[in-house]
C-alpha positions in Angstrom: 0.0 0.0 0.0 2.8 2.3 0.9 4.6 1.6 -2.4 1.4 2.3 -4.3 1.1 5.7 -2.5 4.6 6.6 -3.4 4.0 5.6 -7.0 0.9 7.7 -7.2 2.7 10.6 -5.7 5.5 10.3 -8.2 3.0 10.2 -11.1 1.2 13.2 -9.7 4.5 15.1 -9.4 5.4 14.1 -13.0 2.1 15.4 -14.3 2.5 18.7 -12.4 6.0 19.1 -13.8 4.7 18.3 -17.3 2.0 20.9 -17.0 4.5 23.5 -15.8 6.8 22.7 -18.7 4.0 23.4 -21.1 3.6 26.9 -19.8 7.3 27.8 -19.3 8.3 30.3 -22.0 11.1 29.4 -24.4 13.1 31.9 -26.4 14.4 30.8 -29.9 16.4 32.6 -32.6 13.9 33.8 -35.1 16.0 32.6 -38.0 17.7 29.3 -38.3 20.4 30.5 -40.5 21.6 33.9 -41.7 19.4 36.9 -40.7 18.2 38.5 -44.0 19.2 42.1 -44.6 21.6 42.0 -41.7 24.9 44.0 -41.4 27.7 42.3 -39.5 28.7 44.0 -36.3 28.9 43.6 -32.5 25.9 42.7 -30.5 25.2 46.0 -28.6 21.6 45.1 -27.4 20.6 46.8 -24.2 17.9 45.9 -21.7 16.9 48.6 -19.2 14.1 48.8 -16.6 12.8 52.0 -15.1 9.2 51.2 -14.4 9.0 49.9 -18.0 11.3 47.1 -19.4 13.0 48.5 -22.5 15.0 46.6 -25.1 17.0 48.5 -27.7 19.7 48.0 -30.4 18.3 44.6 -31.4 20.6 42.8 -33.8 19.5 39.2 -33.2 15.7 38.8 -33.3 14.1 36.1 -31.3 10.7 34.5 -30.8 9.6 33.7 -27.2 7.0 30.9 -27.1 4.2 30.9 -24.5 2.0 27.8 -24.7 -1.2 27.3 -22.7 -1.8 24.0 -20.8 -3.2 21.2 -22.9 -6.4 21.4 -20.9 -7.0 25.0 -21.9 -5.5 25.1 -25.4 -8.0 26.4 -28.0 -5.7 26.1 -31.0 -5.7 29.8 -31.6 -2.4 31.7 -31.6 -1.3 35.3 -31.4 2.1 36.8 -32.5 2.8 39.9 -30.3 4.7 43.0 -31.4 5.6 45.3 -28.5 5.6 49.0 -29.1 8.3 51.7 -28.5 8.2 54.1 -31.4 10.5 51.9 -33.5 13.3 53.0 -31.2 12.9 50.5 -28.3 10.7 47.5 -27.4 8.4 47.7 -24.4 8.9 44.0 -23.9 7.0 43.4 -20.7 3.7 45.3 -20.4 3.2 45.1 -24.2 4.9 41.7 -24.5 5.4 39.0 -21.9 2.5 40.2 -19.7 0.1 40.0 -22.6 1.4 36.6 -23.6 0.7 35.2 -20.1 -2.8 36.7 -20.2 -3.5 35.0 -23.6 -2.3 31.7 -22.1 -4.9 32.0 -19.4 -7.5 32.0 -22.1 -6.0 29.0 -23.8 -4.4 31.0 -26.6 -0.8 30.3 -27.6 1.3 33.5 -27.7 4.6 34.3 -29.5 6.5 37.5 -28.5 8.7 38.9 -31.3 11.9 40.7 -30.3 12.1 42.3 -33.7 14.9 44.4 -35.1 14.5 48.2 -34.9 15.2 50.1 -38.1 18.9 51.1 -38.0 21.6 51.5 -40.6 24.0 49.9 -38.1 22.3 46.6 -38.2 20.4 46.4 -41.5 21.2 47.1 -45.1 17.6 48.2 -45.7 16.4 49.4 -42.2 12.8 50.1 -43.1 11.9 46.5 -43.9 13.8 44.8 -41.0 10.8 45.0 -38.6 8.4 43.6 -41.2 10.8 40.9 -42.1 10.8 39.7 -38.5 7.0 39.9 -38.2 6.6 37.9 -41.4 9.2 35.4 -40.2 7.4 35.0 -36.9 4.1 34.2 -38.6 5.9 31.9 -41.0 7.6 30.0 -38.1 4.4 29.6 -36.1 2.5 28.4 -39.2 5.3 25.9 -40.1 5.5 24.5 -36.6 1.8 24.6 -35.9 1.5 20.9 -35.3 4.4 20.8 -32.9 2.9 23.7 -30.8 -0.7 22.5 -31.2 -1.8 25.5 -33.1 -4.4 25.7 -35.9 -2.4 27.2 -38.9 -5.6 28.9 -40.0 -6.1 30.7 -36.6 -2.8 32.7 -36.3 -3.3 36.4 -35.5 -1.0 39.3 -34.8 -1.2 41.8 -32.0 0.6 45.1 -31.8 0.8 48.1 -29.4 1.6 51.6 -30.6 4.4 51.3 -33.1 4.1 47.6 -32.7 0.5 48.2 -33.9 1.9 49.8 -37.0 4.1 46.8 -37.5 1.2 44.4 -37.0 -1.0 46.4 -39.4 1.8 46.4 -41.9 2.0 42.6 -41.7 -1.8 42.6 -42.3 -1.7 44.9 -45.3 1.7 44.1 -46.9 1.6 40.3 -46.9 1.2 39.9 -50.7 4.9 40.3 -51.0 7.1 38.3 -48.6 10.2 40.3 -47.7 11.9 37.2 -46.3 13.3 34.1 -47.9 10.2 31.8 -48.2 11.1 28.9 -50.4 8.2 26.7 -49.3 5.7 29.6 -49.9 4.2 29.5 -46.4 1.5 32.2 -46.0 2.7 35.2 -44.0 -0.8 36.7 -43.8 -2.2 36.9 -40.3 -5.7 35.5 -39.9 -6.8 38.3 -37.7 -5.3 41.5 -36.0 -5.5 43.1 -32.6 -4.3 46.7 -32.7 -3.9 48.5 -29.4 -3.5 52.3 -29.6 -1.7 51.7 -33.0 0.3 54.0 -35.1 -1.4 53.8 -38.5 -1.3 56.9 -40.6 1.2 59.5 -42.0 -1.5 62.2 -42.3 -0.6 65.6 -40.8 -2.2 66.0 -37.4 -2.6 62.3 -37.1 0.9 60.9 -37.6 3.1 59.8 -34.8 6.1 61.5 -36.3 8.8 59.8 -34.3 7.7 56.3 -35.4 7.6 57.3 -39.1 10.9 59.2 -38.8 12.6 56.1 -37.2 11.1 53.7 -39.8 11.5 55.6 -43.1 13.5 58.7 -42.3 12.7 62.4 -41.8 12.8 63.1 -45.5 10.6 60.3 -46.8 8.9 60.9 -50.1 5.1 61.2 -50.4 5.1 57.8 -52.1 7.0 56.2 -49.2 4.7 57.9 -46.6 1.7 56.5 -48.4 3.2 53.1 -48.6 3.4 52.9 -44.8 0.2 54.8 -44.1 -1.7 51.6 -43.6 -5.3 52.8 -43.8 -4.4 53.5 -47.4 -3.2 49.9 -47.9 -6.3 48.1 -46.8 -7.7 45.6 -49.4 -10.4 43.0 -49.5 -7.8 40.5 -48.2 -7.0 42.5 -45.1 -7.8 40.3 -42.0 -10.6 41.0 -39.5 -9.4 43.5 -36.9 -10.1 44.5 -33.3 -9.0 48.0 -32.3 -8.5 49.7 -28.9 -7.7 53.4 -28.3 -8.3 56.3 -25.8 -9.8 59.6 -26.8 -7.2 61.5 -24.7 -4.2 59.8 -26.3 -1.9 62.8 -27.0 1.0 60.6 -28.3 -0.9 58.6 -31.0 -4.2 60.3 -31.8 -7.3 58.0 -31.8 -7.8 59.1 -35.4 -5.2 56.4 -36.3 -7.6 53.7 -35.2 -10.7 55.4 -36.6 -9.1 55.8 -40.1 -8.1 52.1 -40.1 -11.6 51.1 -39.0 -13.2 53.2 -41.7 -11.0 51.7 -44.3 -12.0 48.2 -43.2 -15.7 49.2 -43.2 -15.5 50.5 -46.7 -14.5 47.0 -47.9 -16.9 45.2 -45.5 -14.1 43.6 -43.5 -15.3 42.6 -40.0 -13.9 45.0 -37.4 -14.6 46.1 -33.9 -13.4 49.4 -32.5 -13.5 50.6 -28.8 -12.4 54.1 -27.8 -12.3 55.0 -24.1 -12.8 58.6 -23.0 -9.6 58.5 -21.0 -6.5 56.3 -20.7 -3.8 58.2 -22.5 -1.2 56.1 -24.3 0.8 53.0 -23.4 -1.6 51.5 -20.8 -1.0 48.0 -21.9 -3.4 45.4 -20.5 -5.1 47.7 -18.0 -6.6 51.1 -18.7 -6.5 52.6 -15.2 -9.3 55.1 -15.8 -12.1 52.5 -16.2 -13.2 49.2 -14.6 -13.9 48.0 -18.1 -11.4 45.3 -19.4 -10.5 45.7 -23.0 -8.9 42.2 -23.0 -12.3 40.6 -22.1 -13.9 42.6 -25.0 -11.2 41.2 -27.3 -11.8 37.7 -26.0 -15.5 38.0 -26.6 -14.7 39.3 -30.1 -12.6 36.1 -30.7 -15.6 34.0 -29.7 -18.1 36.1 -31.8 -15.7 35.8 -34.8 -15.5 32.0 -34.4 -11.8 32.1 -33.8 -12.3 30.3 -30.6 -15.2 28.3 -29.2 -17.2 29.4 -26.2 -16.8 26.5 -23.9 -16.7 26.3 -20.1 -13.2 24.8 -20.3 -11.6 27.8 -22.1 -13.7 30.6 -20.6 -12.5 30.2 -17.1 
């Protein structure tokens, strides 16, 4: 009897360890071989924390994998692009914290530490972030079976300038800017854009993000190319948008213009604008008890991206 109890305890411990192993994040190099568009040079990446975790000078992009427990897994997945004006990555409150929250809902999450546009690290700086976003989608889709993900339910989420990157991935996927010999689709199946940078229009543009991405003297054609409300097509994925009316950094008109462009082509979209909240609030808008993440989760259910079952809604 004692031996049986010991055996059962050992099996229980093994199951607990297995469950913990499933939820432990794992960071992988984003590219198996050479990084496309990379310039050789020393790794000068910096990580700093002063209330906000900031990563800068990224030369070696990575993908950090957060998988939900098998009991909760819905098969849906989200690639996360932290914000930071294309100058830093707000890797915690717009990255890892969000990934863990997604896991609670049974959604696999993949945080991209993407390269920031810099002539020191890239031969063509403006496409480096998009290359990494496309590669992240490509990797998740290629390894979907291994990570128990449905390859047709892979979305992308971005905050602020990360929202610009996510919306670029959702409007510029027709042309892969990465080596893609097996022609894996780099189109996200849906998008979640949180106080996103979208437009280059005067009075709406977040100038710092556009200056960092394409330079201060960008041509009108280049500005239009990256003004993503002007790049929406009938193939642009369904989108969920969040913003605050009093956002003085990235005006809410960015989200409104993108929503209107989606509406004109009858692309399913949902837009929530809070009266207050400012910019950069991450998961929690401190000015309201309303939880935008729950609204997003309900949108996922209403859009049939995930099923509404008791097992996954807890």
